[in-house]
C-alpha positions in Angstrom: 69.0 -42.5 79.3 66.3 -39.9 78.6 63.7 -38.0 80.2 60.0 -38.9 79.4 58.9 -36.9 76.3 55.3 -36.4 75.7 55.6 -36.6 71.9 58.0 -36.1 69.2 56.4 -32.8 68.0 58.8 -31.3 70.6 62.4 -31.7 69.5 64.6 -34.3 71.2 67.5 -32.3 72.7 70.7 -34.4 73.0 73.9 -33.3 74.7 77.2 -34.8 73.8 80.1 -33.8 76.1 83.4 -34.9 77.2 87.0 -33.5 77.3 88.5 -31.7 74.4 89.3 -33.9 71.5 87.2 -36.8 72.7 85.3 -37.1 69.4 82.2 -35.1 70.2 81.9 -33.2 66.9 82.9 -36.3 64.9 80.2 -38.3 66.6 77.7 -35.6 66.1 78.2 -35.4 62.4 78.2 -39.2 62.0 74.8 -39.3 63.8 73.5 -36.7 61.5 74.6 -38.8 58.5 72.8 -41.9 59.7 69.5 -40.2 60.3 67.2 -39.2 57.3 67.9 -35.7 55.9 66.1 -33.0 57.7 65.6 -35.0 60.9 68.7 -34.0 62.9 70.7 -30.9 63.2 73.7 -29.8 65.3 74.5 -26.9 67.5 78.1 -26.5 68.8 79.0 -25.0 72.3 82.0 -23.5 70.6 79.7 -21.1 68.8 78.9 -19.5 72.1 82.2 -18.1 73.1 82.6 -14.6 74.1 84.4 -12.2 71.7 88.0 -12.9 71.5 89.1 -10.0 73.5 86.8 -10.9 76.4 88.3 -14.5 76.9 89.7 -14.6 80.5 93.4 -14.6 80.9 95.1 -17.1 83.2 98.8 -16.7 84.0 99.3 -14.6 80.9 97.4 -17.0 78.6 93.9 -16.8 77.4 91.7 -19.6 78.9 89.3 -20.8 76.2 88.4 -24.0 78.3 86.6 -22.3 81.2 83.0 -21.6 81.8 83.8 -17.9 82.0 84.8 -17.9 78.3 81.2 -18.7 77.3 78.2 -16.5 76.6 75.8 -18.6 78.8 72.8 -16.3 78.2 73.1 -16.7 74.5 73.4 -20.5 74.8 70.3 -20.6 76.9 68.3 -18.5 74.4 69.4 -20.8 71.6 68.4 -23.9 73.4 65.0 -22.4 74.5 64.4 -21.5 70.8 65.2 -25.1 69.8 62.7 -26.3 72.4 60.0 -24.1 71.3 60.5 -24.0 67.4 62.4 -27.2 66.7 65.1 -25.5 64.7 68.2 -23.5 65.2 67.6 -19.7 65.7 68.2 -17.7 62.5 70.6 -15.3 64.3 73.0 -18.2 65.1 75.8 -18.5 62.5 78.2 -21.3 63.1 82.0 -20.8 63.3 82.6 -24.3 64.5 81.4 -25.7 61.1 84.6 -24.1 59.6 86.7 -26.2 61.9 87.8 -29.6 60.6 87.7 -32.9 62.4 89.9 -35.9 62.0 89.3 -39.1 60.0 86.5 -41.0 61.8 87.6 -44.5 60.7 84.1 -45.8 60.6 83.6 -48.3 57.7 80.9 -47.3 55.2 79.2 -50.6 55.7 78.7 -49.9 59.4 77.3 -46.5 58.7 74.8 -48.0 56.2 73.9 -50.7 58.7 73.1 -48.0 61.2 71.1 -46.0 58.6 68.9 -49.0 58.0 68.5 -49.6 61.8 67.5 -45.9 62.2 65.1 -46.1 59.3 63.4 -49.1 60.8 63.1 -47.4 64.2 61.6 -44.3 62.6 58.9 -46.2 60.7 55.4 -45.2 61.9 56.8 -42.0 63.5 55.7 -38.5 62.5 57.1 -36.8 59.5 60.6 -35.2 59.9 59.2 -31.8 60.9 57.5 -33.5 63.8 60.5 -35.4 65.1 63.4 -33.1 64.9 66.5 -34.0 66.9 69.0 -31.5 67.9 72.5 -32.4 69.1 74.5 -30.0 71.0 78.2 -30.9 71.3 80.5 -29.2 73.9 83.2 -29.7 76.4 81.4 -28.3 79.5 77.7 -29.2 78.9 77.6 -31.6 81.9 80.1 -29.9 84.2 79.4 -29.4 87.8 78.7 -25.7 87.4 76.4 -26.1 84.4 73.6 -27.9 86.0 70.9 -25.4 84.6 72.2 -26.2 81.0 72.5 -29.9 81.7 68.9 -30.1 82.8 67.7 -28.9 79.4 68.8 -32.1 77.6 66.6 -35.1 77.2 69.5 -37.5 76.4 73.1 -36.9 77.8 76.0 -38.7 76.4 79.4 -38.5 77.9 82.6 -39.4 76.0 85.6 -40.5 77.9 89.2 -39.9 76.7 92.3 -40.5 78.6 94.8 -37.6 79.1 97.4 -39.0 76.7 95.0 -39.4 73.9 93.4 -36.0 74.4 96.8 -34.4 74.5 98.0 -36.0 71.3 94.8 -35.2 69.4 94.6 -31.6 70.6 98.2 -30.9 69.9 97.8 -32.3 66.3 95.2 -29.6 65.5 96.2 -26.6 63.5 94.0 -24.2 65.4 90.4 -23.1 65.6 88.4 -20.4 63.8 87.0 -18.1 66.5 84.3 -15.4 66.6 86.8 -12.7 65.5 89.8 -14.6 64.1 91.8 -17.7 64.7 93.3 -19.4 67.8 96.2 -21.7 68.0 97.2 -23.3 71.3 100.6 -22.0 72.6 103.1 -24.7 73.8 102.1 -26.5 76.9 98.4 -25.4 76.6 96.8 -28.8 77.2 98.7 -29.3 80.5 98.3 -25.6 81.7 94.8 -25.0 80.7 92.8 -27.7 79.0 93.2 -30.7 81.1 93.1 -28.9 84.6 89.8 -27.3 83.6 88.4 -30.7 82.5 89.4 -32.3 85.8 87.9 -29.5 87.9 84.6 -29.6 86.2 84.1 -33.3 85.7 85.7 -35.1 88.6 82.4 -35.3 90.3 81.3 -37.8 87.7 84.0 -40.2 88.6 84.8 -42.5 91.5 86.9 -40.9 94.1 87.0 -37.7 92.0 89.7 -39.3 89.7 89.0 -38.8 86.0 91.3 -41.8 85.3 89.1 -44.0 87.5 85.7 -45.4 86.4 82.6 -43.2 86.1 80.6 -43.2 89.4 77.4 -45.1 88.3 75.3 -43.6 91.1 76.3 -40.0 90.3 75.7 -40.5 86.6 72.4 -42.1 87.3 71.3 -39.1 89.5 72.3 -36.5 86.8 71.1 -38.9 84.0 74.3 -39.0 82.1 75.2 -42.1 80.0 78.9 -42.8 80.0 80.5 -44.1 76.8 81.6 -47.8 77.3 85.3 -48.4 77.8 85.5 -50.4 74.6 84.2 -47.5 72.6 87.2 -45.3 73.6 89.3 -44.6 70.4 86.9 -46.8 68.5 84.4 -44.5 66.7 82.6 -47.4 65.1 81.6 -48.8 68.6 80.9 -45.2 69.9 78.6 -44.5 67.0 76.7 -47.8 67.5 76.3 -47.0 71.2 75.0 -43.5 70.7 72.8 -44.5 67.9 71.3 -47.2 70.1 70.5 -44.7 73.0 68.8 -42.2 70.5 66.7 -45.1 69.1 65.7 -46.0 72.6 64.7 -42.3 73.4 62.7 -42.2 70.0 60.8 -45.5 70.8 60.0 -44.2 74.3 58.5 -41.0 73.0 
């Protein structure tokens, strides 16, 4: 599930998207752990929010889960910098790195097995500076209204999470470090803001427009989005193996 890449001197740009609390950041960090140091780095969509005071207000509550809350011009500039220079721009300082993620539950032996697998895949490839991989994780990267951003990625991984799981995980979080302070979801935020935004922006990827149904294979193929297998939902070990396999396939095809 990748575009044809002329050579690995250009960075491989990987998008990982899905609903809030679907494991995007956890998966991104695990992928970074199984690749050799200096090979893979991460950008977070959450680092491209507007200043706190400019976040749109919906029914008296700030809406951090809509496209209008993002600085898309800044995001595009960062992605273009990565494509041209193979590294994150110096002006980008991550706030998301200050936000913790839950326990991933992946056994160390599984991580080591994937490290060995990746190492074998990279044998004979250029040195790290010539094969950098950039992962961007974010909740709206593949949304219907973000087609220009979506088109920048060579590999597009979509994580599925059911409403009940997303709600439980999101409400268990203490809050989020923002550009200017700290945000904690008010009561009912998932039902009022988070989930309705997810449905609106991603129903086009699903059969009958129902996010509880199966992904529409024809639509996903047309926008070149790889959907996480059902058995990988709430199983980060299987999710990591799936994602690592797709990245290896993109590297081998380069």
